[in-house]
Residue, then its C-alpha position, 0 to 999 in steps of 0.5 A: x500500500x502506497x502512503x498518501x502524499x503529504x498534500x493528500x493529508x486533509x483534515x478529514x484524513x488526519x482525523x480518520x487516521x488519528x481515530x484508528x491508530x493513535x492512543x491518546x493519553x488519559x482517555x477512553x479511546x472511543x470518546x476521542x475526537x481530536x481536532x486536527x491542527x494545521x499550524x501555529x505562531x506565537x500565542x496562537x494555533x489554527x486548524x485546517x479551516x483557518x480558525x485561530x485559537x489563542x493558546x491560553x494553556x501553552x498546550x501542556x504548559x510547556x510552550x513557554x516561548x510559544x509556537x514556532x519560535x524562529x530562534x528555537x527552530x534555527x537552533x534545531x537546524x544548526x545542531x542537526x547540521x553539526x551533530x544530531x546524536x552522540x551517546x551520553x558517554x561523550x562530551x558534546x558542546x550543547x550538552x555541556x553548555x546547557x549544563x553550565x547554564x543550569x548551574x548559573x540559573x538554578x538557585x543555591x549551590x545546584x551545579x550538576x545536571x542529569x538530562x532526561x527526556x521529560x519531567x517524569x524521568x527527572x523525578x524518577x531519577x531524583x527519587x532513586x538518587x535520594x534513596x541512594x545518597x541517604x540509604x533510606x527507603x521512604x519518600x514523602x509526597x503530597x496528595x494534590x500532586x502530579x509528578x509523571x506517569x511512569x511507574x515511580x512517578x505515578x506512585x509519587x503522584x497524589x491525584x487519582x490517576x495513580x489509582x490504576x497503577x496501584x499498588x505501585x512502587x513502595x515507600x511513598x507516604x503522603x501529606x496534605x497540601x497548603x490549600x488555603x482556600x479549602x484547607x483540609x485542617x480547617x485552616x486554624x490559626x496557626x495552621x499546621x498544614x499550611x505552615x508546613x513544618x508542623x504537619x510534616x513533623x507529625x508525619x515523621x513521628x509516625x514514619x520515623x525520620x531516619x527512614x525518610x530519604x526525601x520530601x518531594x513537592x511541586x513548588x506550586x501545585x500545577x495540574x491539581x489546581x494552581x495552588x501557591x504555598x503561603x509565605x514561610x511554608x517552603x522555609x518551614x519544610x526546608x528547616x524540618x528536612x535539614x534537621x532530620x537529614x532529609x533531602x528536599x526535592x522541588x518539582x518545577x517541571x511546570x513552574x520553572x523557567x519564568x512561568x511564575x515571573x521568576x526563573x524558578x518559583x522557589x526564588x519567590x521564597x528564597x528557598x533552594x532544594x537539594x534536587x531540582x527537577x525541570x522540563x517543559x519550559x526548559x526548551x518549550x518542548x520543541x524536542x523532549x527534554x527534562x533535567x535533574x539538577x543537584x548540589x551540595x551533599x548530593x553532588x559531593x556524594x556523586x564524586x565517590x559513588x556510582x550514579x545508578x541511572x542512565x538513558x539512551x537519550x540523556x543530553x540529546x544534542x538536539x534537545x540541549x541545543x534548544x535548551x541553550x537557545x531558549x535561555x538566550x531567547x528568554x534573556x534577549x526578549x526579557x520574557x521573565x519580566x514579560x511574564x511578571x508584567x503580563x501576570x500583573x495585568x492578568x491578575x488585575x483583570x481577574x479581580x475585575x471579573x470576580x466583582x462581576x461574576x459571583x461564580x468566581x470564588x477564588x483567583x490566584x497566581x503569579x506571572x503567567x501561572x494563574x487559576x480561577x476556582x468556580x463555585x456555586x456559593x461563595x459563602x460555603x465555597x461549594x465547588x461548581x462541580x463535585x470532585x470526580x475521581x474518575x476524571x469524567x467530563x463534567x457538564x458545566x466546565x465542559x460547556x464553559x471550555x467549549x464556549x471559550x473555544x468557539x470564541x477562539x480561546x483555548x482553556x483547560x481545567x481540573x475539577x472546578x479550577x480553570x488553568x490560565x497559563x499562556x506562553x511567556x511571549x503573550x502580549x498585553x492585547x492578547x491578555x485583554x482578549x482572553x479576559x473579554x472571552x472569559x467575561x462572556x463565558x463565565x456567565x455559564x458558570x453564573x447560571x449554576x450559582x446557588x442552584 
């Protein structure tokens, strides 16, 4: 059978082949009707009919530099002309240069990087390394978390997507989250959960601190509701870890590389981890890339001990070349500053929307990492839709997201939280456009208010 020529791949042909042969993640395959996309540029992408969509998700919160950035495309072409691949056992320019940049950019004394193919692999290696360095078996992770879908990473993950993989890898202990809007402890003053340290200390009393290798946290909870820790939380966790010889691993796969208006989210609170994991914004996902960066005690340990980890594509030259180019572009185009400025604009606009829409119960965020939580009643904080552990579509949120898409705004959600995470290249006019569409579609949520 002769394959169709490229010009024969119409939208209908693409959709048919996709339905027949592509397995889509986190989906019942018979329910998938993926929209064929023809191209993209900056903060926009479009379909084969020419309909344009403002990408207020940066796809999977990874296209920090937007679609088809010419600088990243040029870096791929230049590296491809020079050297497409060399094994990780060799020293290569793009790999060495990106590792040097990671040492320069990351907080504290982090200075050595193991490159992976994505965030899940970075977290897998971080946990394994923490166990080797400490000689301890247990890992403390939070419930409202997502760390990846590979065997170890899904075991770290707290959200219900882990259920289908259970019992999973052993040794993971869970703690509650500093979710001040819906605090699991009822948010007393002072709150042991939202303070961080007291809650962790209680868990360690029962688990035995000498058995715990690491605490793994998303610095800012991403997929599971855009939850920011209160001031002092990370420092409190850091202090407890230090006192008990426990390593602190911060997962900044989503929050890193300018997303919150700082190079790394932990910079907002001046807390440095022992191990930092990144991906997504590291090179905007143009070529699969993740990183585990270590310092201090862990880096010292590696000088005299075997690192029991390895990947065929660790430090892939094409991926690392885009990482180097990404850092250069972010500096030249002042994209961390743009994220901060546009984030202030977005936050101010959301405050105005909250004054007009009773269903907007809470809005939170920094930089271009915002969430708005929709409710049926502001006083009781009853969510717009009940938490659905099976991940099934809920009608009000699905209706709202569909209405936004029809108006040219691409959004996504978790439970009753809309995630607002546009590319760092987004303009002031594009923020205003998104706010105007949100103003229209939030009327859908308002119809369910106090119903």
